[in-house]
C-alpha positions in Angstrom: 20.0 37.4 -16.2 21.5 37.7 -12.9 19.7 39.0 -10.0 22.8 41.2 -9.4 22.6 42.2 -13.1 19.7 44.8 -12.8 20.0 47.9 -10.3 16.2 47.4 -9.4 16.9 43.4 -8.6 14.2 41.7 -10.4 13.8 37.9 -10.2 14.3 35.7 -13.2 10.9 35.1 -14.6 9.9 31.9 -16.9 8.9 32.4 -20.5 5.6 30.9 -21.4 5.6 27.3 -22.3 5.4 26.7 -26.1 1.7 25.4 -26.8 2.5 23.1 -29.9 5.8 21.5 -29.4 7.6 19.7 -26.6 10.1 21.4 -24.2 12.6 20.4 -21.8 12.6 21.7 -18.4 15.3 21.3 -15.9 14.5 21.7 -12.1 16.6 21.6 -8.9 15.3 21.1 -5.4 17.7 22.2 -2.7 16.6 20.9 0.4 18.0 20.2 4.0 18.0 16.4 3.6 18.7 16.2 0.1 19.3 18.0 -3.4 17.4 16.9 -6.4 17.8 17.6 -10.2 15.3 16.5 -12.5 15.2 17.0 -16.1 11.6 16.4 -17.9 10.2 16.6 -21.3 6.9 18.6 -21.4 4.7 17.7 -24.3 1.6 19.6 -25.1 -1.5 17.2 -24.1 -5.3 17.4 -25.0 -7.7 18.5 -22.4 -8.5 15.6 -20.3 -10.6 14.9 -17.3 -7.7 13.5 -15.3 -5.8 16.8 -13.8 -7.5 19.2 -16.1 -5.2 22.0 -15.2 -2.4 20.5 -16.8 -1.7 21.6 -20.3 1.4 19.4 -20.8 2.3 15.8 -20.0 5.5 15.5 -18.1 8.0 12.5 -18.5 11.0 12.6 -16.5 14.2 11.7 -18.5 16.8 12.3 -16.1 17.1 12.5 -12.2 20.1 13.1 -9.8 20.1 13.1 -6.3 22.6 13.6 -3.5 22.3 13.9 0.4 22.5 17.7 0.9 25.5 19.5 2.7 25.9 22.9 3.6 22.0 23.6 4.1 20.6 24.1 7.6 16.5 24.7 8.1 16.4 25.4 4.3 19.1 28.2 4.5 22.3 27.8 2.9 25.1 27.7 5.5 27.9 26.8 3.4 28.3 28.0 -0.2 31.1 25.5 -1.3 29.3 22.5 0.1 26.0 23.2 -1.7 27.9 24.2 -4.8 29.5 20.7 -5.0 26.4 18.8 -4.0 24.4 20.6 -7.0 27.0 19.9 -9.4 27.0 16.3 -8.6 23.0 15.9 -8.6 23.1 18.0 -12.0 25.7 15.7 -13.5 23.8 12.5 -12.6 20.6 14.0 -14.2 22.5 15.2 -17.3 24.2 11.8 -17.9 20.7 9.8 -17.4 18.9 12.3 -19.8 21.9 12.6 -22.4 21.9 16.0 -22.5 23.5 19.0 -20.8 21.4 22.0 -19.2 22.3 25.4 -18.5 19.5 26.9 -16.6 17.1 25.7 -13.9 14.0 26.4 -12.1 14.9 26.4 -8.2 12.8 26.3 -5.2 12.9 28.7 -2.0 12.1 27.5 1.4 14.3 30.3 2.9 13.9 33.9 3.2 11.2 33.9 5.6 8.2 33.5 3.2 5.6 36.0 3.6 2.1 36.1 2.2 0.0 39.2 1.9 -3.3 40.2 0.0 -3.5 43.6 -1.6 -6.5 45.0 -2.7 -6.7 47.8 -5.5 -9.8 49.5 -7.2 -10.0 51.7 -10.2 -12.9 53.7 -11.9 -14.5 52.6 -15.0 -17.1 55.3 -15.1 -19.8 52.8 -16.3 -17.7 51.5 -19.3 -16.8 47.9 -20.1 -13.7 46.3 -18.7 -10.9 46.3 -21.2 -7.5 44.5 -21.0 -6.0 48.0 -20.2 -8.2 48.5 -17.2 -7.0 45.0 -16.0 -3.6 46.0 -16.4 -4.1 49.0 -14.5 -5.8 47.4 -11.5 -3.1 45.0 -11.6 -0.3 47.3 -11.5 -2.0 49.5 -8.7 -2.3 46.4 -6.3 1.2 45.3 -7.4 2.5 48.8 -6.5 1.4 48.3 -3.1 3.4 45.4 -2.5 6.7 46.8 -3.6 9.4 46.9 -0.8 13.2 47.3 -1.0 14.2 44.2 1.5 12.0 41.7 -0.2 11.6 40.4 -3.4 8.1 39.1 -4.9 8.3 35.3 -5.8 4.5 35.1 -6.9 1.9 37.5 -7.3 -1.5 36.1 -8.1 -4.7 37.8 -8.7 -7.2 35.6 -6.4 -10.3 37.4 -7.7 -11.8 40.4 -9.2 -14.7 42.7 -8.1 -17.1 44.7 -10.0 -19.1 47.5 -8.1 -18.3 45.4 -4.9 -19.7 42.1 -6.2 -16.7 39.8 -5.2 -15.7 36.5 -6.8 -15.5 37.2 -10.4 -13.1 35.2 -12.3 -12.9 37.1 -15.5 -14.3 40.5 -15.6 -13.0 41.3 -19.3 -16.1 42.7 -21.2 -18.3 43.2 -18.3 -19.8 46.5 -17.3 -19.4 48.5 -14.1 -18.3 51.5 -12.2 -15.5 50.2 -10.1 -13.3 47.4 -11.0 -11.3 45.7 -8.0 -8.7 43.0 -7.7 -7.4 40.9 -4.6 -3.9 40.2 -5.3 -2.0 37.2 -3.3 1.7 38.4 -3.3 4.3 36.0 -1.8 7.6 37.6 -1.0 11.0 36.4 0.4 14.0 38.2 1.9 16.5 39.3 -1.0 19.6 38.2 0.7 18.3 34.3 1.0 17.5 34.7 -2.9 21.0 35.9 -4.0 22.7 33.4 -1.9 20.5 30.7 -3.5 21.3 32.0 -7.1 25.0 32.4 -6.1 25.2 28.7 -5.2 23.7 27.9 -8.8 25.8 30.2 -10.9 29.0 28.8 -9.1 28.2 25.6 -10.6 28.0 27.3 -13.9 24.4 27.4 -14.4 21.7 30.1 -14.4 18.5 30.3 -12.5 15.6 30.3 -15.1 13.0 30.9 -12.3 12.2 30.6 -8.6 9.3 28.9 -6.9 8.3 29.1 -3.4 8.3 25.5 -2.1 5.1 25.5 -0.7 3.5 26.4 -4.1 5.6 23.7 -5.8 4.8 20.7 -3.5 1.0 21.6 -3.6 1.0 21.7 -7.3 2.5 18.1 -7.3 0.5 16.5 -4.4 -3.0 18.0 -4.6 -5.7 16.9 -7.0 -8.0 19.4 -8.6 -11.0 19.2 -6.5 -8.8 20.1 -3.5 -7.3 23.0 -5.3 -10.9 23.9 -6.3 -12.6 23.5 -3.0 -9.9 24.7 -0.5 -7.2 22.8 1.0 -3.9 22.9 2.6 -0.9 21.2 1.5 2.0 20.5 4.3 5.4 19.7 3.2 7.2 18.1 5.9 10.8 18.4 5.0 14.2 17.8 6.8 14.7 21.1 8.0 11.5 23.0 7.2 7.9 22.3 7.1 5.8 24.8 4.5 2.3 25.3 4.3 0.3 26.2 1.2 -3.4 26.9 1.0 -5.2 26.7 -2.3 -8.7 27.6 -3.1 -10.8 28.2 -6.5 -7.7 26.8 -8.5 -5.2 29.5 -7.0 -2.5 29.6 -4.3 -4.1 32.0 -1.8 -1.7 31.7 1.1 2.0 30.1 2.0 4.0 29.9 5.0 7.0 28.3 6.2 8.2 26.9 9.9 11.8 26.1 10.5 11.2 22.4 11.9 11.2 19.4 10.1 12.3 15.7 10.1 15.9 16.3 10.9 14.9 17.9 14.3 13.5 14.6 15.4 16.7 12.9 14.3 18.7 15.4 16.4 16.3 14.9 19.3 16.9 11.2 19.2 20.5 11.5 18.9 20.7 13.8 22.2 18.1 11.9 24.0 19.8 8.5 23.3 23.2 9.7 23.1 24.1 8.3 19.7 25.4 9.3 16.3 22.9 11.2 13.9 23.0 8.5 11.5 22.1 5.7 14.0 19.3 8.0 15.3 18.2 8.6 11.9 18.0 4.7 11.3 16.3 4.3 14.7 13.6 6.9 13.8 12.7 5.3 10.4 12.8 1.7 11.8 11.3 2.1 15.4 10.1 5.7 15.6 6.2 6.3 15.8 3.9 9.3 16.3 1.5 7.2 17.8 1.6 5.5 21.4 1.6 1.8 21.4 0.9 -0.6 24.3 3.7 -2.9 23.1 6.3 -0.2 22.9 6.9 -0.9 26.8 8.0 -4.4 26.2 10.1 -4.2 23.1 13.6 -3.3 23.9 15.7 -1.9 21.2 19.9 -1.5 21.0 21.2 1.7 20.6 24.7 2.0 19.3 27.2 4.1 21.4 28.8 7.3 20.1 32.5 6.5 21.1 35.0 5.1 18.7 36.1 2.5 21.2 35.1 -1.2 20.1 34.6 -2.1 23.6 31.6 0.2 24.3 28.5 -1.9 24.5 25.2 -0.6 22.8 22.7 0.5 25.4 19.3 -1.0 25.5 15.9 1.1 25.9 12.4 0.4 25.5 11.0 1.3 22.3 8.3 3.5 24.1 11.4 6.0 24.7 12.1 6.3 21.1 8.2 6.9 20.4 8.1 9.4 23.2 11.0 11.7 21.9 9.5 11.3 18.3 6.1 12.2 19.4 7.0 15.3 21.4 8.5 16.9 18.3 6.1 15.9 16.0 3.1 17.2 18.1 5.0 20.3 18.8 5.6 20.7 14.7 1.9 20.0 13.9 0.4 22.2 16.8 2.7 25.0 15.2 1.2 24.3 12.1 -2.3 24.4 13.2 -1.7 27.8 14.9 -0.1 29.2 11.9 -3.1 28.2 10.0 -5.5 29.4 12.3 -3.6 32.8 12.5 -3.5 33.1 8.8 -7.3 33.6 8.7 -7.3 30.9 5.9 -8.8 28.1 8.3 -12.4 28.4 6.9 -11.0 28.1 3.4 -8.7 25.0 4.3 -12.1 23.5 5.5 -11.5 19.7 6.5 -8.9 18.6 3.9 -4.9 18.7 4.5 -2.5 16.7 2.4 0.8 16.0 4.0 3.6 15.5 1.8 7.5 15.8 2.0 9.9 13.1 3.1 9.2 13.4 6.9 5.5 12.7 6.3 6.6 9.1 5.7 7.0 8.7 9.7 4.9 5.7 11.0 1.5 7.1 12.7 1.9 10.8 11.2 -1.5 10.9 9.5 -3.3 9.7 12.6 -1.4 12.2 14.8 -2.1 15.0 12.4 -5.7 14.2 12.1 -6.0 14.5 16.0 -4.1 17.7 16.2 -5.1 19.5 13.1 -8.7 18.0 13.6 -9.3 17.5 9.8 -9.2 14.7 7.2 -5.5 14.1 6.4 -4.1 12.0 3.5 -0.4 11.4 2.3 0.0 13.1 -1.1 2.5 11.7 -3.6 3.5 13.4 -7.0 0.8 12.9 -9.3 0.6 12.6 -13.3 4.4 12.5 -13.8 5.7 9.4 -16.1 9.3 8.3 -16.1 10.1 8.6 -12.1 12.3 5.6 -10.9 10.3 3.8 -8.2 12.3 5.4 -5.4 11.5 8.8 -6.5 7.6 8.2 -6.6 7.2 9.1 -2.7 6.0 12.1 -0.9 9.7 13.2 -0.8 9.9 14.1 -4.2 6.8 16.3 -4.5 8.8 19.7 -4.4 11.0 18.4 -7.3 8.0 17.5 -9.5 6.0 20.5 -8.4 8.8 22.7 -10.1 8.5 20.6 -13.2 4.6 21.3 -13.2 4.9 25.1 -12.5 5.8 26.4 -16.1 2.1 25.3 -16.9 0.7 27.7 -14.2 3.6 30.6 -14.4 1.3 32.3 -16.8 -1.6 33.0 -14.0 1.0 35.4 -12.5 0.8 38.9 -13.3 4.5 39.5 -13.7 4.9 36.2 -15.9 7.0 37.3 -19.3 4.8 37.7 -22.2 1.2 37.4 -20.1 1.0 41.0 -21.2 0.9 42.2 -17.6 4.7 42.9 -17.1 7.2 41.6 -19.6 10.6 40.6 -18.2 12.8 42.9 -16.3 15.4 44.6 -18.4 16.6 48.2 -19.0 12.8 49.3 -19.3 12.0 47.6 -15.9 8.8 46.7 -14.6 8.9 49.4 -11.9 9.6 52.1 -14.5 6.6 51.0 -16.6 4.5 50.6 -13.6 5.4 54.2 -12.8 4.3 55.0 -16.1 0.9 53.4 -16.0 0.4 54.9 -12.4 1.0 58.5 -14.1 -1.5 57.3 -17.0 -4.1 55.9 -14.5 -4.4 58.7 -11.9 
């Protein structure tokens, strides 16, 4: 269903995964650096100690990735360019998998992601909590979050309370007077989502679901203890860096800043007066986020910008490259530190941070992050997926793998189709039914 199709403009929602048979899932990660399409087979698996949250095992059967064009800082800047890159990536994945796909799960980095927590309570009058009561309290919390200018990407109940006692995971069949819920709602601006869907539609594909990038990369890179005890995943991409905070098994906060690895490259290109692609190579080969005493002595040659063959490369100490890289990396990390601090989730994050995304592979980055964020830092690679080629096993592919994992957790959300909370949007839209509940409830 198109975003434009319904008057109230609801997002496409995923159907629950079949629990008995295998299912093919295709995903599309549209980034500022690269566009990745993955096709995977999800097969139901027995409960296991390893990654216990996963209900299915994932085998990637097709993958295609292309250098991104037309995306700037996570925002679509050129529809035609993005459409052609999407076609190429999807085409490569389809050829490898030997099947054609018609719909995809897509990631969202743009649209000024915003996390809010809404709280609602209903009166039980000393009765036990029934399924209908849960519906009512979730609807009441969901109703507070409705806005015309923003669309809800995710809404997760982070905890229930009974008579003021918080931290109840499942209040069903318990007794009490007042049932409350805290609902984490992640929204994005509608035009950004429309443009994202438009690109996919123009490539003759439909959007099956939209997932916030920070949620996806956290799902791929964090282990269960981290998700349970509280941890932040920081996905450093080319054009944006996104933050997600998980606690008690759920996403509790997400944020995005418009700085990434590409900003380091453009700083180098300007500072050393060289081409973007040469700056990228210098960053990967010589750039470091840590000062090093040998840097002053090592001289590296920088190719000139001009077309003239007579132009000689300039020679600069490696320390200059590292200084330019360090300045931007420190600025990005300080911004992230302040965002975590301002979010109020700093105590939840505790001492654990996982860095992922392509830009997290920069030399010395974990050490710089440890110093600036004053926490334990590790680099997170996508976990628990088979069939990935060696080139796609690194942190740069966390978002794409996270989109593959997402269908397994989609039913945690209160608007997930078939979860009994809200069914998919159609003529009898969720808003209409919510209005109905509110009439019944109050």
